[in-house]
LUMTI-959309 format. One record per residue (C-alpha): residue in one letter; x, y, z. Coordinates in pm, whole numbers, plus 50000, padded with zeros to 5 digits. Example, Ala and Ser with C-alpha at 12.3 -4.5 7.8 and 13.67 -1.06 7.14 Angstrom:
% LUMTI-959309
- A,51230,49550,50780
- S,51367,49894,50714
***
This chain:
% LUMTI-959309
- X,79356,66116,25977
- X,79492,66469,25992
- X,79817,66502,26184
- X,80111,66732,26228
- X,80480,66660,26180
- X,80561,66554,26537
- X,80687,66196,26557
- X,80444,65927,26668
- X,80462,65797,27025
- X,80540,65428,27045
- X,80334,65234,27301
- X,80450,64940,27515
- X,80359,64598,27374
- X,80034,64448,27507
- X,80027,64173,27765
- X,79840,63855,27682
- X,79787,63727,28037
- X,79636,63915,28329
- X,79538,63855,28688
- X,79160,63889,28636
- X,78961,63618,28458
- X,78717,63697,28178
- X,78437,63567,28399
- X,78532,63795,28688
- X,78559,64098,28458
- X,78211,64028,28319
- X,78068,63988,28669
- X,78218,64314,28796
- X,78159,64527,28486
- X,77972,64848,28569
- X,77931,65187,28404
- X,78149,65450,28573
- X,78080,65823,28553
- X,78311,65955,28824
- X,78689,65942,28801
- X,78991,66000,29020
- X,79253,66248,28893
- X,79533,65989,28891
- X,79745,65956,28577
- X,79722,65631,28383
- X,80041,65430,28340
- X,80146,65427,27977
- X,80121,65048,27970
- X,79755,65067,28079
- X,79669,65296,27789
- X,79845,65060,27552
- X,79647,64766,27689
- X,79314,64951,27654
- X,79390,65046,27293
- X,79500,64694,27209
- X,79165,64568,27342
- X,78988,64825,27122
- X,79158,64758,26788
- X,79493,64589,26849
- X,79670,64335,26630
- X,79652,63975,26754
- X,79872,63781,26512
- X,80225,63797,26375
- X,80105,63873,26021
- X,79933,64193,26136
- X,79590,64105,25997
- X,79370,63980,26281
- X,79250,64225,26542
- X,79120,64204,26896
- X,78762,64266,26777
- X,78564,64112,26491
- X,78462,64320,26192
- X,78209,64228,25924
- X,78399,64115,25616
- X,78724,64228,25779
- X,78643,64578,25654
- X,78763,64746,25976
- X,78569,65074,25938
- X,78659,65201,26286
- X,78939,65427,26406
- X,79017,65514,26766
- X,79099,65870,26867
- X,79260,65924,27208
- X,79196,66243,27403
- X,79460,66280,27677
- X,79434,66551,27940
- X,79718,66737,28109
- X,79893,66473,28321
- X,79640,66214,28207
- X,79893,65952,28100
- X,80246,65915,28230
- X,80508,66045,27984
- X,80254,66139,27714
- X,80172,66510,27657
- X,79812,66629,27652
- X,79657,66616,27310
- X,79435,66438,27062
- X,79593,66132,26908
- X,79507,65870,26648
- X,79581,65511,26750
- X,79753,65314,26473
- X,79710,64940,26540
- X,79971,64811,26296
- X,80241,65030,26450
- X,80100,65019,26804
- X,80158,65390,26838
- X,79986,65725,26879
- X,79991,65977,26596
- X,79950,66331,26724
- X,79658,66522,26573
- X,79638,66828,26800
- X,79840,66936,27104
- X,79663,67054,27419
- X,79397,66953,27667
- X,79064,66920,27485
- X,78865,66742,27756
- X,78645,67040,27840
- X,78567,67099,27471
- X,78478,66732,27431
- X,78254,66744,27739
- X,78070,67048,27599
- X,78024,66868,27267
- X,77878,66577,27465
- X,77600,66797,27602
- X,77791,66906,27913
- X,77855,66558,28053
- X,78116,66678,28302
- X,78263,66337,28381
- X,78422,66340,28033
- X,78621,66646,28136
- X,78706,66479,28468
- X,78848,66157,28318
- X,79222,66166,28243
- X,79168,65996,27906
- X,78881,65941,27666
- X,78860,65721,27359
- X,78648,65840,27069
- X,78557,65562,26826
- X,78486,65698,26479
- X,78374,65524,26161
- X,78431,65551,25790
- X,78109,65381,25677
- X,78230,65354,25317
- X,78477,65080,25407
- X,78183,64853,25486
- X,77902,64987,25266
- X,78103,64956,24946
- X,78097,64581,25008
- X,77758,64534,25174
- X,77557,64833,25058
- X,77311,64990,25301
- X,77322,64678,25518
- X,77680,64772,25596
- X,77560,65058,25816
- X,77417,64802,26058
- X,77742,64606,26049
- X,77943,64915,26145
- X,77718,64965,26447
- X,77766,64602,26545
- X,78143,64648,26511
- X,78148,64943,26750
- X,77957,64740,27009
- X,78236,64482,27003
- X,78489,64758,27068
- X,78290,64902,27356
- X,78259,64573,27541
- X,78623,64480,27485
- X,78737,64813,27626
- X,78498,64786,27917
- X,78619,64439,28016
- X,78985,64532,27972
- X,78933,64841,28188
- X,78774,64628,28458
- X,79066,64385,28447
- X,79307,64677,28500
- X,79111,64828,28788
- X,78987,65116,28572
- X,78639,65255,28511
- X,78469,65352,28187
- X,78128,65402,28029
- X,77999,65399,27672
- X,77867,65743,27577
- X,77650,65792,27269
- X,77485,66120,27369
- X,77667,66402,27193
- X,77649,66649,26906
- X,77808,66464,26615
- X,77924,66776,26433
- X,78071,66934,26745
- X,78260,66618,26840
- X,78393,66592,26484
- X,78507,66954,26505
- X,78683,66905,26839
- X,78861,66596,26709
- X,78953,66767,26382
- X,78798,66481,26185
- X,78789,66485,25807
- X,78447,66463,25643
- X,78445,66086,25591
- X,78455,66006,25964
- X,78152,65993,26195
- X,78189,65971,26576
- X,77999,65680,26733
- X,78122,65637,27090
- X,78304,65834,27355
- X,78455,65623,27633
- X,78616,65813,27923
- X,78869,65602,28110
- X,79016,65650,28455
- X,79086,65497,28792
- X,78773,65378,28966
- X,78465,65566,29060
- X,78471,65815,29346
- X,78131,65699,29460
***
């Protein structure tokens, strides 16, 4: 991932017990396309990212989502708007699971550019934060050949549901967005050629309606 020289931002450690059961989160899970302007607590962002790709053992190998052959082809980019997360400046970041931190890629508020790249879906601009899940298919296809493409798509589904259920447990809303211009999203995120965007997931407090 391309980055500049600014130091990475360390995230709070994840919590392993919450107040909402898995069953209740599944029951209440809904797609949300309307967000309040409230900033997310830093600990909430950390929890969402841990659900997406976080480390779940002391050895640093197992993650919160399964991956075919433990190839882990996915990376999570974090698009934070101005005032979107407490104590974190607006920008595009790369989440690094092993360090549990955010590596700055670009400074600034890129939500409107991301919304335009997603065919003018305005709720992406409205959300304080969006996750963009991107894939390096080669990590899986070099082991499984063409079949690996299917496995990558299965992997990203695991991420989407984990994030959705974690958001519900935190009282947040989200939705899985697959409708966008791949090349434009890659340009906005400053992705290198080996990465392909698969999902955009805006995240914010509740739905306004």
